[in-house]
Every structure is written in structure tokens, then in C-alpha cells.
Steps between C-alpha positions, in 0.01 A plus 500: 500500500647831394487816712246642257728748329439333163125454550382838373353343186273271702131570556391623847343167604828322429702760690263458796594133514875544443569826683748498787574129481877523479673167550718660767186583699285192441759223494352177365138590590235705318444779754760700692512357853398718792820651642420616854804690614602817674873426522702409191839343570834556324804281463733795559467859616616618157190331356281690745654832399461422132136403545423826677608696197315281249144613569315289244249217507691172485766619744466358852561766765233522772133407523376853428634470148314175447607158381408278203129481589454878485749548216317250282166676549647844430671374185181329377305824547767693312484251214125552452522882518610629157766767535592418861859475619409378848222450755495588868281299738310646797301339786169646374355696213482814714866454591573492125305824452698666779830357379447621145395852603778537755756390241402798283383780731679727746383790721384796293396290198159509336303188410204467265268211585206368301185571699375143452811341649475226761410649838828398674689678220295813568556459874873474439487833317285682757672340800863386496604705197335815635686457829831474315431819304368367168202682344238297311252621239223260398380500139243334275715271281246518217547877461833519318490876439447587867767247595748664260431840657601366842862495380513880501669449837772235539379143554731226624272197454163387366307206648260324264258209526309364201230384524435718803422354839132418570355672189736362231551801277770439236737789431741562213812379681739552204387862461520577873841333532631684192397836643674411826818397318499825299513688830770280658241340728504140618184300426393214729201273454308250710445218250344248737172472304649393168844368601771498232302228323226754426691828482871556436533819703870566446464456125212748507727769646491458878826500698398282796221242513361374829283195576334349802614138475235413760251507211554322166852370563421334832160399369391307809430769765776372726786749476583871517765640266572778252751579229640787299682454169696752295785559259854511638498861626184476708548138600827607663312769695224254598753248630702758693189648666356158588825396662525825692147435632583137586233361266513123454246228417493159666627206294182305576283776353736534204459129430120534510514798265729317259264203498203725429690673222526176300122476457417870483441503124237226502329643809485849352363365174225306677410784738492755218273280292261449791507868596403604147209257501377620837550869421304465174220326690490776763454757223165337418364516855244767594648520851834618354551860386839442337795263498850639548717268294736621224494157335137561398448669160250737663755635748637854433856371544463197275674653195810586703491159665486330160785717372746457788409183689558138408289354780272567792404344830199410709462832684224749414208682664135579443268777617151418624192677369411617850528806718516294819859512633446163673399318182852384419547353848172311468609350170836398646332344804265299276777347290587139578800428277677835538698574812501851645857614540791707376759405242434307180678285244450178695319189385186602691244765408451806721245781522564833669260795541689813391461876532771641268410862572646451849843466336487774237598865487394587145330204330137420587519126569151358462324823589393358833310206351550163673751277324682171541842387387517139385812287486417199285677180597517155343148383581265414215371833361148358467493430874624851574234654274229299671627619838501863386149459360355374827685769700377782275146361519513494881660837549 
């Protein structure tokens, strides 16, 4: 098994299977063993000194820099992210958000953040970054002209997310990233929804791409982890900042993530197919005002999604034709096959009442109408539709 350096011609599904499986890390078995270690030992003190100066994956030094289990996962993620030089791992998706932003920003800088970004990203901007002297301006990522005008004053970084959190608006990432680059601004994107299998963020102009590996990569709702990938310049900054913060992931979790990665393509394909079927069915229901899913031809963001994306996932939302703010909770409570809980990307389906306007500064969310976010798992879509039908009828 090669290190993957000659695998660039291979299709993504093949790279998912091969990625990170260096012979030096796996030995005679298929998967890299779980290396649980804090201390790494040296034959001679000269070896210890040499290792300290060789700060790369593959070089034993100390547990904070990882070992073959973590290195293999990071390399596999790099190999499926077109344009990436390296990938940094973090103990959660939020830790990856913080690590990426802190690698770029310093006191006195200005950040632009899409108004429909994930709430913890917004909280990072209004909390930790504010306390360290970073100013954040929120913007509607669909309004390119107003966005361009925000660069009248210097901007250090732009944080994007497409589709947007909870309401799934698709923005013109290449255009927004190009404007940022023209002004010497770093563009970062949360690409958890699509993953690199559905959207090649670096190839579309972004400088750093972040994912919550707790979602699609893990795939089984049993681990917390995040990642950030970039070209050489920004990967170096990501790695330095993560090490300064003492960020490290456990080898056991890294092994679970690597195992999930191998089947991510087939899971995403199945969940996307089911989500499209269910979303199209919801569009026909009188209880539903609208479905928020860019994979549907009726969605305002569908043309951009078709242009830039090569895949989707099982996550979307729908708005109820009701003015009762409790209607979404009643639907969720009536569901039998959907769990009520946070996260998504696992094998099980989830339903979550949402109020996007609680997490917006500029964009309207759902206008106060009750809504639910659905994460479609690997159950039979006909069973899930029947469950939704009985819940909508009850509620």
C-alpha cells in the first residue's frame, strides 16, 4: 500500500478506502492499529533531539503530536480534500472552528461571518474573538454586492458556510472567495454538510476548509472530532496553533473516525437519495409551507448547488403551515422513528424543532414560523415517510 502520493488520479470512493493506509503504519493488517501512547521512547538522546526538530506526521516525538492511528486519519482526510497539503485534527468540531479562526486572526483584526453560520461559529465570533479584540460583521452571503462593499475597511478573514446552517441557503462560494482573495483576505468555510465528496472547497477558492468529523465521517453517533485542511501555508499555521493550544485527539476516536471514513461514500449516497425522496414528498403535504433543501429543483439555491456541488447529504428542514410556535415540537414528539437530538450524519434519523431567527442578525430565518430540521439516516425511506405522515396528521 502506497502512502497515497500517487493516488491523485483515483476516484474519491477509492481514495476513501486507500487513504492513510501506509504499510509503515498498518503493518500486515488492513487498519492502522490503535497506538495508545503519551511517551515515545528513543534509542539515544540524539534521536530525541532530532525528533523534536522534525515536526511532521510520521515522526514519533510525544503523544501530543499523535502516532500512526491519528496520522493515518489525517492523511486519509487530506487525500480526499482536493488541493489540501495537510489536515489538522481537533477533539470536536467546535474546537476545529476555534483552531482555524485562531490560526488566522489576531487582536485588532476584522472578521466577516455569514449570518447563517452554525451557532457555535457565531458564538465564537461574539464571545472569544470579541474578548481578544477581533471585530465581527455579519453579512447575508447571497448579497454579493453588499458583501463586496464591506471590504471598504480592511478585513482579515471571511467565514462561510454553504448551505447555511438550519435554513440551507446556498451562496456563490467561488465569487465570495475571489473577492476575499482580491483584498488579501483569508477565506474559511465550514464544509460539514457536503464534505469534500460533495463540495471541493479549496478548489472553489477557499483557503481553509473545516469539518465536524462527528457527523458524516464518524457516521455512527459515537465520537466527537473535527478537522481543518488547507494548502501548505495555512496548514502550517493550523498545526502550529493547534500545538500551542495542546489540541490532540484520542487514538481510539481516531480509529473510529477512520473506520467510518471507509464507508462514508455509500452512506452519503443512500442518505441523499432518501432525503430527496422525503423532501419531495413533504412538498406535497398541506401541513408544510415550504421545504428548505437545495437539492430540490424548486429551491432558490438549486442552480448554484447544481453548478458547484457533486453531492449532497441527508440534512434539510421544512417549515410548517402554522402560526402556532409549538407545532414543530408536537410533530417531533409524535414521531416514532426519528430521535430528537443534536448532531446528524449518523445511521439513525433525527428530528429537531428549530427557530433560526434566534441565531441571525440580518437574515430572516423562517420568519417566526415553526420548522423542523430532519437528518435522514439509513432506515427505509418509505417507513420514514409513513412516520412523518402520522406525526403531521396528529399534530
